[in-house]
Predicted model as a PDB file, atoms N, CA, C, CB and O in Angstrom, pLDDT in the B-factor column:
MODEL        1                                                                  
ATOM      1  N   UNK A   1       7.064 -10.592   8.825  1.00 66.00           N  
ATOM      2  CA  UNK A   1       6.698  -9.767   7.988  1.00 66.00           C  
ATOM      3  C   UNK A   1       5.020  -9.676   8.722  1.00 66.00           C  
ATOM      4  CB  UNK A   1       6.999 -10.323   6.328  1.00 66.00           C  
ATOM      5  O   UNK A   1       4.332 -10.687   8.864  1.00 66.00           O  
ATOM      6  N   UNK A   2       4.608  -8.433   9.087  1.00 77.00           N  
ATOM      7  CA  UNK A   2       3.533  -8.150   9.822  1.00 77.00           C  
ATOM      8  C   UNK A   2       2.521  -8.705   9.405  1.00 77.00           C  
ATOM      9  CB  UNK A   2       3.300  -6.995   9.949  1.00 77.00           C  
ATOM     10  O   UNK A   2       2.650  -9.394   8.394  1.00 77.00           O  
ATOM     11  N   UNK A   3       1.027  -8.580  10.114  1.00 82.00           N  
ATOM     12  CA  UNK A   3      -0.460  -8.704  10.114  1.00 82.00           C  
ATOM     13  C   UNK A   3      -0.619  -8.035   8.675  1.00 82.00           C  
ATOM     14  CB  UNK A   3      -1.323  -7.889  11.482  1.00 82.00           C  
ATOM     15  O   UNK A   3      -0.912  -8.719   7.694  1.00 82.00           O  
ATOM     16  N   UNK A   4      -0.428  -6.792   8.611  1.00 78.00           N  
ATOM     17  CA  UNK A   4      -1.295  -5.799   7.785  1.00 78.00           C  
ATOM     18  C   UNK A   4      -0.450  -6.236   6.074  1.00 78.00           C  
ATOM     19  CB  UNK A   4      -1.044  -3.727   8.510  1.00 78.00           C  
ATOM     20  O   UNK A   4      -1.194  -6.238   5.093  1.00 78.00           O  
ATOM     21  N   UNK A   5       0.739  -6.501   5.912  1.00 78.00           N  
ATOM     22  CA  UNK A   5       1.403  -7.052   4.643  1.00 78.00           C  
ATOM     23  C   UNK A   5       1.673  -8.160   4.408  1.00 78.00           C  
ATOM     24  CB  UNK A   5       2.379  -6.657   4.392  1.00 78.00           C  
ATOM     25  O   UNK A   5       2.267  -8.498   3.384  1.00 78.00           O  
ATOM     26  N   UNK A   6       1.192  -9.148   5.541  1.00 82.00           N  
ATOM     27  CA  UNK A   6       0.304 -10.386   5.025  1.00 82.00           C  
ATOM     28  C   UNK A   6      -1.011 -11.098   4.642  1.00 82.00           C  
ATOM     29  CB  UNK A   6       0.449 -10.902   5.519  1.00 82.00           C  
ATOM     30  O   UNK A   6      -1.284 -12.198   4.162  1.00 82.00           O  
ATOM     31  N   UNK A   7      -1.989  -9.604   5.207  1.00 83.00           N  
ATOM     32  CA  UNK A   7      -3.187  -9.675   4.146  1.00 83.00           C  
ATOM     33  C   UNK A   7      -3.159  -9.224   2.843  1.00 83.00           C  
ATOM     34  CB  UNK A   7      -4.217  -9.033   4.562  1.00 83.00           C  
ATOM     35  O   UNK A   7      -3.968  -9.602   1.996  1.00 83.00           O  
ATOM     36  N   UNK A   8      -2.158  -8.333   2.612  1.00 81.00           N  
ATOM     37  CA  UNK A   8      -1.621  -7.533   1.309  1.00 81.00           C  
ATOM     38  C   UNK A   8      -1.661  -8.288  -0.118  1.00 81.00           C  
ATOM     39  CB  UNK A   8      -0.055  -7.147   1.558  1.00 81.00           C  
ATOM     40  O   UNK A   8      -2.253  -8.232  -1.196  1.00 81.00           O  
ATOM     41  N   UNK A   9      -0.155  -9.407   0.883  1.00 82.00           N  
ATOM     42  CA  UNK A   9       0.131 -10.451  -0.109  1.00 82.00           C  
ATOM     43  C   UNK A   9      -1.188 -11.089  -0.582  1.00 82.00           C  
ATOM     44  CB  UNK A   9       1.088 -11.539   0.491  1.00 82.00           C  
ATOM     45  O   UNK A   9      -1.582 -11.002  -1.745  1.00 82.00           O  
ATOM     46  N   UNK A  10      -1.833 -11.730   0.387  1.00 85.00           N  
ATOM     47  CA  UNK A  10      -3.077 -12.757   0.155  1.00 85.00           C  
ATOM     48  C   UNK A  10      -4.193 -12.183  -0.526  1.00 85.00           C  
ATOM     49  CB  UNK A  10      -3.665 -13.308   1.475  1.00 85.00           C  
ATOM     50  O   UNK A  10      -4.837 -12.930  -1.262  1.00 85.00           O  
ATOM     51  N   UNK A  11      -4.704 -10.406  -0.354  1.00 84.00           N  
ATOM     52  CA  UNK A  11      -5.692  -9.889  -1.268  1.00 84.00           C  
ATOM     53  C   UNK A  11      -5.204  -9.426  -2.249  1.00 84.00           C  
ATOM     54  CB  UNK A  11      -6.469  -9.020  -0.844  1.00 84.00           C  
ATOM     55  O   UNK A  11      -6.034  -9.443  -3.158  1.00 84.00           O  
ATOM     56  N   UNK A  12      -4.062  -8.919  -2.619  1.00 86.00           N  
ATOM     57  CA  UNK A  12      -3.769  -8.401  -3.601  1.00 86.00           C  
ATOM     58  C   UNK A  12      -2.367  -8.316  -3.690  1.00 86.00           C  
ATOM     59  CB  UNK A  12      -4.383  -7.365  -3.702  1.00 86.00           C  
ATOM     60  O   UNK A  12      -1.587  -7.451  -3.291  1.00 86.00           O  
ATOM     61  N   UNK A  13      -2.148  -9.668  -4.451  1.00 90.00           N  
ATOM     62  CA  UNK A  13      -0.690 -10.260  -4.473  1.00 90.00           C  
ATOM     63  C   UNK A  13       0.573  -9.398  -5.826  1.00 90.00           C  
ATOM     64  CB  UNK A  13      -1.022 -12.196  -4.923  1.00 90.00           C  
ATOM     65  O   UNK A  13       1.766  -9.097  -5.867  1.00 90.00           O  
ATOM     66  N   UNK A  14      -0.804  -9.298  -6.854  1.00 90.00           N  
ATOM     67  CA  UNK A  14       0.087  -8.489  -8.045  1.00 90.00           C  
ATOM     68  C   UNK A  14       0.492  -6.801  -7.529  1.00 90.00           C  
ATOM     69  CB  UNK A  14      -1.040  -8.392  -9.685  1.00 90.00           C  
ATOM     70  O   UNK A  14       1.542  -6.228  -7.821  1.00 90.00           O  
ATOM     71  N   UNK A  15      -0.674  -6.203  -6.674  1.00 89.00           N  
ATOM     72  CA  UNK A  15       0.097  -4.755  -6.344  1.00 89.00           C  
ATOM     73  C   UNK A  15       1.335  -5.231  -5.210  1.00 89.00           C  
ATOM     74  CB  UNK A  15      -1.182  -3.404  -5.512  1.00 89.00           C  
ATOM     75  O   UNK A  15       2.437  -4.706  -5.368  1.00 89.00           O  
ATOM     76  N   UNK A  16       1.191  -6.021  -4.300  1.00 91.00           N  
ATOM     77  CA  UNK A  16       2.072  -6.458  -3.497  1.00 91.00           C  
ATOM     78  C   UNK A  16       3.420  -6.818  -4.126  1.00 91.00           C  
ATOM     79  CB  UNK A  16       1.515  -7.466  -2.859  1.00 91.00           C  
ATOM     80  O   UNK A  16       4.393  -6.611  -3.401  1.00 91.00           O  
ATOM     81  N   UNK A  17       3.670  -7.357  -5.431  1.00 93.00           N  
ATOM     82  CA  UNK A  17       4.378  -7.703  -6.052  1.00 93.00           C  
ATOM     83  C   UNK A  17       5.154  -6.734  -6.920  1.00 93.00           C  
ATOM     84  CB  UNK A  17       3.836  -8.501  -6.492  1.00 93.00           C  
ATOM     85  O   UNK A  17       6.314  -7.089  -7.128  1.00 93.00           O  
ATOM     86  N   UNK A  18       4.795  -5.634  -7.454  1.00 93.00           N  
ATOM     87  CA  UNK A  18       4.759  -4.676  -8.040  1.00 93.00           C  
ATOM     88  C   UNK A  18       5.288  -3.498  -6.712  1.00 93.00           C  
ATOM     89  CB  UNK A  18       3.308  -4.617  -8.772  1.00 93.00           C  
ATOM     90  O   UNK A  18       6.043  -2.539  -6.873  1.00 93.00           O  
ATOM     91  N   UNK A  19       4.674  -3.903  -5.513  1.00 92.00           N  
ATOM     92  CA  UNK A  19       5.388  -2.379  -4.725  1.00 92.00           C  
ATOM     93  C   UNK A  19       6.624  -2.994  -4.317  1.00 92.00           C  
ATOM     94  CB  UNK A  19       4.482  -1.579  -3.145  1.00 92.00           C  
ATOM     95  O   UNK A  19       7.560  -2.219  -4.123  1.00 92.00           O  
ATOM     96  N   UNK A  20       6.852  -4.404  -4.121  1.00 92.00           N  
ATOM     97  CA  UNK A  20       8.234  -4.930  -3.967  1.00 92.00           C  
ATOM     98  C   UNK A  20       9.143  -4.492  -4.681  1.00 92.00           C  
ATOM     99  CB  UNK A  20       8.348  -6.124  -4.124  1.00 92.00           C  
ATOM    100  O   UNK A  20      10.183  -3.933  -4.334  1.00 92.00           O  
ATOM    101  N   UNK A  21       8.674  -4.798  -5.954  1.00 95.00           N  
ATOM    102  CA  UNK A  21      10.115  -4.375  -6.552  1.00 95.00           C  
ATOM    103  C   UNK A  21      10.532  -2.817  -6.921  1.00 95.00           C  
ATOM    104  CB  UNK A  21      10.256  -5.142  -7.898  1.00 95.00           C  
ATOM    105  O   UNK A  21      11.627  -2.391  -7.289  1.00 95.00           O  
ATOM    106  N   UNK A  22       9.482  -2.219  -6.733  1.00 94.00           N  
ATOM    107  CA  UNK A  22       9.359  -0.561  -6.597  1.00 94.00           C  
ATOM    108  C   UNK A  22      10.560  -0.356  -5.786  1.00 94.00           C  
ATOM    109  CB  UNK A  22       7.872   0.116  -5.783  1.00 94.00           C  
ATOM    110  O   UNK A  22      11.574   0.113  -6.301  1.00 94.00           O  
ATOM    111  N   UNK A  23      10.511  -0.662  -4.612  1.00 94.00           N  
ATOM    112  CA  UNK A  23      10.844  -0.276  -3.179  1.00 94.00           C  
ATOM    113  C   UNK A  23      12.025  -0.779  -3.588  1.00 94.00           C  
ATOM    114  CB  UNK A  23      10.067  -0.852  -1.780  1.00 94.00           C  
ATOM    115  O   UNK A  23      12.945   0.039  -3.594  1.00 94.00           O  
ATOM    116  N   UNK A  24      12.319  -2.036  -3.981  1.00 95.00           N  
ATOM    117  CA  UNK A  24      13.780  -2.116  -4.395  1.00 95.00           C  
ATOM    118  C   UNK A  24      14.276  -1.598  -5.272  1.00 95.00           C  
ATOM    119  CB  UNK A  24      14.175  -3.067  -4.620  1.00 95.00           C  
ATOM    120  O   UNK A  24      15.488  -1.528  -5.068  1.00 95.00           O  
ATOM    121  N   UNK A  25      13.928  -1.082  -6.381  1.00 96.00           N  
ATOM    122  CA  UNK A  25      14.464  -0.176  -6.972  1.00 96.00           C  
ATOM    123  C   UNK A  25      14.764   1.205  -7.254  1.00 96.00           C  
ATOM    124  CB  UNK A  25      14.280  -0.392  -7.429  1.00 96.00           C  
ATOM    125  O   UNK A  25      15.463   1.784  -8.086  1.00 96.00           O  
ATOM    126  N   UNK A  26      13.695   1.700  -5.890  1.00 95.00           N  
ATOM    127  CA  UNK A  26      14.082   3.262  -5.634  1.00 95.00           C  
ATOM    128  C   UNK A  26      14.549   3.529  -4.449  1.00 95.00           C  
ATOM    129  CB  UNK A  26      13.010   4.202  -5.766  1.00 95.00           C  
ATOM    130  O   UNK A  26      15.115   4.572  -4.122  1.00 95.00           O  
ATOM    131  N   UNK A  27      14.232   2.211  -3.495  1.00 94.00           N  
ATOM    132  CA  UNK A  27      14.488   2.634  -2.307  1.00 94.00           C  
ATOM    133  C   UNK A  27      13.712   3.354  -0.897  1.00 94.00           C  
ATOM    134  CB  UNK A  27      15.203   3.233  -2.692  1.00 94.00           C  
ATOM    135  O   UNK A  27      14.033   3.513   0.280  1.00 94.00           O  
ATOM    136  N   UNK A  28      12.649   3.642  -1.651  1.00 93.00           N  
ATOM    137  CA  UNK A  28      11.500   3.713  -0.793  1.00 93.00           C  
ATOM    138  C   UNK A  28      11.039   2.377   0.568  1.00 93.00           C  
ATOM    139  CB  UNK A  28      10.372   3.796  -1.954  1.00 93.00           C  
ATOM    140  O   UNK A  28      11.713   1.390   0.862  1.00 93.00           O  
ATOM    141  N   UNK A  29       9.969   2.721   1.051  1.00 91.00           N  
ATOM    142  CA  UNK A  29       9.585   1.848   2.136  1.00 91.00           C  
ATOM    143  C   UNK A  29       8.597   0.723   0.764  1.00 91.00           C  
ATOM    144  CB  UNK A  29       8.492   2.892   3.746  1.00 91.00           C  
ATOM    145  O   UNK A  29       8.184   0.944  -0.375  1.00 91.00           O  
ATOM    146  N   UNK A  30       8.583  -0.262   1.533  1.00 88.00           N  
ATOM    147  CA  UNK A  30       7.259  -0.937   1.236  1.00 88.00           C  
ATOM    148  C   UNK A  30       5.807  -0.440   1.084  1.00 88.00           C  
ATOM    149  CB  UNK A  30       7.147  -1.724   2.102  1.00 88.00           C  
ATOM    150  O   UNK A  30       5.007  -0.504   0.151  1.00 88.00           O  
ATOM    151  N   UNK A  31       5.750   0.039   2.237  1.00 87.00           N  
ATOM    152  CA  UNK A  31       4.049   0.407   2.776  1.00 87.00           C  
ATOM    153  C   UNK A  31       4.032   1.756   1.787  1.00 87.00           C  
ATOM    154  CB  UNK A  31       3.727   0.873   4.952  1.00 87.00           C  
ATOM    155  O   UNK A  31       2.976   2.027   1.214  1.00 87.00           O  
ATOM    156  N   UNK A  32       4.977   2.432   1.630  1.00 89.00           N  
ATOM    157  CA  UNK A  32       5.017   3.818   0.482  1.00 89.00           C  
ATOM    158  C   UNK A  32       4.739   3.270  -0.953  1.00 89.00           C  
ATOM    159  CB  UNK A  32       6.716   4.683   0.394  1.00 89.00           C  
ATOM    160  O   UNK A  32       3.921   3.588  -1.816  1.00 89.00           O  
ATOM    161  N   UNK A  33       5.621   2.428  -0.892  1.00 91.00           N  
ATOM    162  CA  UNK A  33       5.263   1.867  -2.634  1.00 91.00           C  
ATOM    163  C   UNK A  33       3.841   1.100  -2.545  1.00 91.00           C  
ATOM    164  CB  UNK A  33       6.637   0.501  -3.367  1.00 91.00           C  
ATOM    165  O   UNK A  33       3.120   1.719  -3.328  1.00 91.00           O  
ATOM    166  N   UNK A  34       3.286   0.320  -2.116  1.00 89.00           N  
ATOM    167  CA  UNK A  34       2.506  -0.146  -2.052  1.00 89.00           C  
ATOM    168  C   UNK A  34       0.999   0.891  -2.024  1.00 89.00           C  
ATOM    169  CB  UNK A  34       2.924  -0.928  -1.150  1.00 89.00           C  
ATOM    170  O   UNK A  34       0.007   0.700  -2.728  1.00 89.00           O  
ATOM    171  N   UNK A  35       1.150   1.799  -1.189  1.00 90.00           N  
ATOM    172  CA  UNK A  35       0.088   2.647  -1.040  1.00 90.00           C  
ATOM    173  C   UNK A  35       0.026   3.316  -2.884  1.00 90.00           C  
ATOM    174  CB  UNK A  35       0.488   3.913   0.425  1.00 90.00           C  
ATOM    175  O   UNK A  35      -0.968   3.219  -3.604  1.00 90.00           O  
ATOM    176  N   UNK A  36       1.236   3.903  -3.254  1.00 91.00           N  
ATOM    177  CA  UNK A  36       1.584   4.742  -4.617  1.00 91.00           C  
ATOM    178  C   UNK A  36       0.946   3.646  -5.922  1.00 91.00           C  
ATOM    179  CB  UNK A  36       3.634   5.041  -4.775  1.00 91.00           C  
ATOM    180  O   UNK A  36       0.195   3.936  -6.853  1.00 91.00           O  
ATOM    181  N   UNK A  37       1.427   2.625  -5.647  1.00 92.00           N  
ATOM    182  CA  UNK A  37       0.699   1.783  -6.703  1.00 92.00           C  
ATOM    183  C   UNK A  37      -0.378   1.573  -6.696  1.00 92.00           C  
ATOM    184  CB  UNK A  37       1.001   0.751  -6.867  1.00 92.00           C  
ATOM    185  O   UNK A  37      -0.983   1.646  -7.766  1.00 92.00           O  
ATOM    186  N   UNK A  38      -1.027   1.250  -5.578  1.00 90.00           N  
ATOM    187  CA  UNK A  38      -2.533   0.995  -5.490  1.00 90.00           C  
ATOM    188  C   UNK A  38      -3.409   1.840  -5.582  1.00 90.00           C  
ATOM    189  CB  UNK A  38      -2.884   0.519  -4.519  1.00 90.00           C  
ATOM    190  O   UNK A  38      -4.563   1.468  -5.796  1.00 90.00           O  
ATOM    191  N   UNK A  39      -3.020   3.570  -5.407  1.00 91.00           N  
ATOM    192  CA  UNK A  39      -4.325   4.509  -5.439  1.00 91.00           C  
ATOM    193  C   UNK A  39      -3.568   4.973  -7.103  1.00 91.00           C  
ATOM    194  CB  UNK A  39      -4.575   6.071  -3.791  1.00 91.00           C  
ATOM    195  O   UNK A  39      -4.167   5.898  -7.652  1.00 91.00           O  
ATOM    196  N   UNK A  40      -2.843   4.633  -7.566  1.00 91.00           N  
ATOM    197  CA  UNK A  40      -2.119   5.116  -9.101  1.00 91.00           C  
ATOM    198  C   UNK A  40      -3.643   3.787  -9.787  1.00 91.00           C  
ATOM    199  CB  UNK A  40       0.499   4.455  -9.470  1.00 91.00           C  
ATOM    200  O   UNK A  40      -4.700   4.142 -10.308  1.00 91.00           O  
ATOM    201  N   UNK A  41      -3.319   2.754  -9.595  1.00 90.00           N  
ATOM    202  CA  UNK A  41      -4.465   1.403 -10.200  1.00 90.00           C  
ATOM    203  C   UNK A  41      -5.708   1.532  -9.742  1.00 90.00           C  
ATOM    204  CB  UNK A  41      -4.129  -0.177  -9.727  1.00 90.00           C  
ATOM    205  O   UNK A  41      -6.629   1.123 -10.450  1.00 90.00           O  
ATOM    206  N   UNK A  42      -5.992   2.158  -8.398  1.00 88.00           N  
ATOM    207  CA  UNK A  42      -7.669   1.799  -8.213  1.00 88.00           C  
ATOM    208  C   UNK A  42      -7.741   3.556  -7.825  1.00 88.00           C  
ATOM    209  CB  UNK A  42      -8.311   0.274  -6.586  1.00 88.00           C  
ATOM    210  O   UNK A  42      -7.904   3.726  -6.616  1.00 88.00           O  
ATOM    211  N   UNK A  43      -7.706   4.052  -8.133  1.00 89.00           N  
ATOM    212  CA  UNK A  43      -7.748   5.744  -7.995  1.00 89.00           C  
ATOM    213  C   UNK A  43      -9.187   5.940  -7.249  1.00 89.00           C  
ATOM    214  CB  UNK A  43      -7.714   6.696  -9.734  1.00 89.00           C  
ATOM    215  O   UNK A  43      -9.293   7.141  -7.002  1.00 89.00           O  
ATOM    216  N   UNK A  44     -10.065   5.392  -6.900  1.00 88.00           N  
ATOM    217  CA  UNK A  44     -11.301   5.419  -5.799  1.00 88.00           C  
ATOM    218  C   UNK A  44     -10.999   5.015  -4.652  1.00 88.00           C  
ATOM    219  CB  UNK A  44     -12.443   4.633  -6.079  1.00 88.00           C  
ATOM    220  O   UNK A  44     -11.993   5.012  -3.925  1.00 88.00           O  
ATOM    221  N   UNK A  45      -9.916   4.609  -4.060  1.00 84.00           N  
ATOM    222  CA  UNK A  45      -9.387   4.145  -2.912  1.00 84.00           C  
ATOM    223  C   UNK A  45      -8.156   5.069  -2.368  1.00 84.00           C  
ATOM    224  CB  UNK A  45      -8.986   2.725  -3.171  1.00 84.00           C  
ATOM    225  O   UNK A  45      -7.323   4.668  -1.556  1.00 84.00           O  
ATOM    226  N   UNK A  46      -8.178   6.392  -2.957  1.00 84.00           N  
ATOM    227  CA  UNK A  46      -7.040   6.955  -2.743  1.00 84.00           C  
ATOM    228  C   UNK A  46      -7.394   8.127  -1.071  1.00 84.00           C  
ATOM    229  CB  UNK A  46      -6.605   7.795  -4.419  1.00 84.00           C  
ATOM    230  O   UNK A  46      -6.719   8.894  -0.384  1.00 84.00           O  
ATOM    231  N   UNK A  47      -8.689   7.672  -1.075  1.00 84.00           N  
ATOM    232  CA  UNK A  47      -9.384   8.281   0.260  1.00 84.00           C  
ATOM    233  C   UNK A  47      -8.570   7.686   1.204  1.00 84.00           C  
ATOM    234  CB  UNK A  47     -11.018   7.934   0.555  1.00 84.00           C  
ATOM    235  O   UNK A  47      -7.730   8.204   1.939  1.00 84.00           O  
ATOM    236  N   UNK A  48      -8.986   6.315   1.076  1.00 80.00           N  
ATOM    237  CA  UNK A  48      -8.575   5.265   2.355  1.00 80.00           C  
ATOM    238  C   UNK A  48      -7.114   5.422   2.446  1.00 80.00           C  
ATOM    239  CB  UNK A  48      -8.959   3.517   2.100  1.00 80.00           C  
ATOM    240  O   UNK A  48      -6.655   5.214   3.570  1.00 80.00           O  
ATOM    241  N   UNK A  49      -6.408   5.693   1.664  1.00 77.00           N  
ATOM    242  CA  UNK A  49      -4.903   6.009   1.820  1.00 77.00           C  
ATOM    243  C   UNK A  49      -4.383   7.240   2.321  1.00 77.00           C  
ATOM    244  CB  UNK A  49      -4.309   5.915   0.652  1.00 77.00           C  
ATOM    245  O   UNK A  49      -3.271   7.251   2.848  1.00 77.00           O  
ATOM    246  N   UNK A  50      -4.989   8.160   2.227  1.00 69.00           N  
ATOM    247  CA  UNK A  50      -5.379   9.537   2.838  1.00 69.00           C  
ATOM    248  C   UNK A  50      -5.462   9.110   4.286  1.00 69.00           C  
ATOM    249  CB  UNK A  50      -6.871  10.251   2.238  1.00 69.00           C  
ATOM    250  O   UNK A  50      -4.574   9.112   5.139  1.00 69.00           O  
ATOM    251  N   UNK A  51      -6.515   8.806   4.356  1.00 65.00           N  
ATOM    252  CA  UNK A  51      -6.645   8.892   6.305  1.00 65.00           C  
ATOM    253  C   UNK A  51      -5.521   7.121   6.661  1.00 65.00           C  
ATOM    254  CB  UNK A  51      -9.358   8.595   7.143  1.00 65.00           C  
ATOM    255  O   UNK A  51      -5.559   6.816   7.853  1.00 65.00           O  
ATOM    256  N   UNK A  52      -5.103   6.635   6.224  1.00 58.00           N  
ATOM    257  CA  UNK A  52      -4.263   5.689   6.619  1.00 58.00           C  
ATOM    258  C   UNK A  52      -3.238   6.138   6.788  1.00 58.00           C  
ATOM    259  CB  UNK A  52      -4.143   4.755   5.969  1.00 58.00           C  
ATOM    260  O   UNK A  52      -2.704   5.721   7.815  1.00 58.00           O  
ATOM    261  N   UNK A  53      -2.321   7.276   5.878  1.00 59.00           N  
ATOM    262  CA  UNK A  53      -1.015   7.708   5.871  1.00 59.00           C  
ATOM    263  C   UNK A  53      -0.776   8.817   7.200  1.00 59.00           C  
ATOM    264  CB  UNK A  53      -0.743   8.366   4.365  1.00 59.00           C  
ATOM    265  O   UNK A  53       0.256   8.951   7.858  1.00 59.00           O  
ATOM    266  N   UNK A  54      -2.145   9.587   7.362  1.00 59.00           N  
ATOM    267  CA  UNK A  54      -2.291  10.876   7.566  1.00 59.00           C  
ATOM    268  C   UNK A  54      -2.561  10.531   9.547  1.00 59.00           C  
ATOM    269  CB  UNK A  54      -3.756  11.660   6.379  1.00 59.00           C  
ATOM    270  O   UNK A  54      -2.495  11.423  10.392  1.00 59.00           O  
ATOM    271  N   UNK A  55      -2.884   8.889   9.885  1.00 56.00           N  
ATOM    272  CA  UNK A  55      -2.985   8.530  11.053  1.00 56.00           C  
ATOM    273  C   UNK A  55      -4.430   8.504  11.837  1.00 56.00           C  
ATOM    274  CB  UNK A  55      -2.115   9.278  11.592  1.00 56.00           C  
ATOM    275  O   UNK A  55      -4.599   8.451  13.055  1.00 56.00           O  
ATOM    276  N   UNK A  56      -5.559   8.564  10.661  1.00 50.00           N  
ATOM    277  CA  UNK A  56      -6.570   8.570  11.213  1.00 50.00           C  
ATOM    278  C   UNK A  56      -7.496   7.301  10.788  1.00 50.00           C  
ATOM    279  CB  UNK A  56      -7.050   9.807  11.007  1.00 50.00           C  
ATOM    280  O   UNK A  56      -8.536   7.310  10.130  1.00 50.00           O  
ATOM    281  N   UNK A  57      -6.841   6.281  11.330  1.00 48.00           N  
ATOM    282  CA  UNK A  57      -7.050   5.208  10.974  1.00 48.00           C  
ATOM    283  C   UNK A  57      -8.420   4.505  11.779  1.00 48.00           C  
ATOM    284  CB  UNK A  57      -5.780   4.598  11.107  1.00 48.00           C  
ATOM    285  O   UNK A  57      -9.216   3.671  11.350  1.00 48.00           O  
ATOM    286  N   UNK A  58      -8.369   5.036  12.813  1.00 45.00           N  
ATOM    287  CA  UNK A  58      -9.269   4.480  13.216  1.00 45.00           C  
ATOM    288  C   UNK A  58     -11.133   5.744  13.147  1.00 45.00           C  
ATOM    289  CB  UNK A  58      -8.497   3.955  14.750  1.00 45.00           C  
ATOM    290  O   UNK A  58     -12.285   5.344  12.981  1.00 45.00           O  
ATOM    291  N   UNK A  59     -10.765   6.828  13.300  1.00 43.00           N  
ATOM    292  CA  UNK A  59     -11.868   7.641  12.773  1.00 43.00           C  
ATOM    293  C   UNK A  59     -12.790   7.003  11.839  1.00 43.00           C  
ATOM    294  CB  UNK A  59     -11.358   8.764  12.131  1.00 43.00           C  
ATOM    295  O   UNK A  59     -12.589   6.108  11.018  1.00 43.00           O  
ATOM    296  N   UNK A  60     -14.043   7.779  12.197  1.00 38.00           N  
ATOM    297  CA  UNK A  60     -15.192   7.307  11.009  1.00 38.00           C  
ATOM    298  C   UNK A  60     -16.009   7.882  11.444  1.00 38.00           C  
ATOM    299  CB  UNK A  60     -15.680   5.871  10.707  1.00 38.00           C  
ATOM    300  O   UNK A  60     -17.122   7.869  10.918  1.00 38.00           O  
TER     301      UNK A  60                                                      
ENDMDL                                                                          
END                                                                             
């Protein structure tokens, strides 16, 4: 389990559990499932997800 995944389980266990279930049922990766669920339940965080997925993590 990498560092980011560990932090997600600690700070957002419900989203992480749902992402685990979604990734098992659909076959998509845990990272993609987590981002999909998080942006669905917290639409205001979509901006951060777009940055993360496009690789602009360090840009500010």
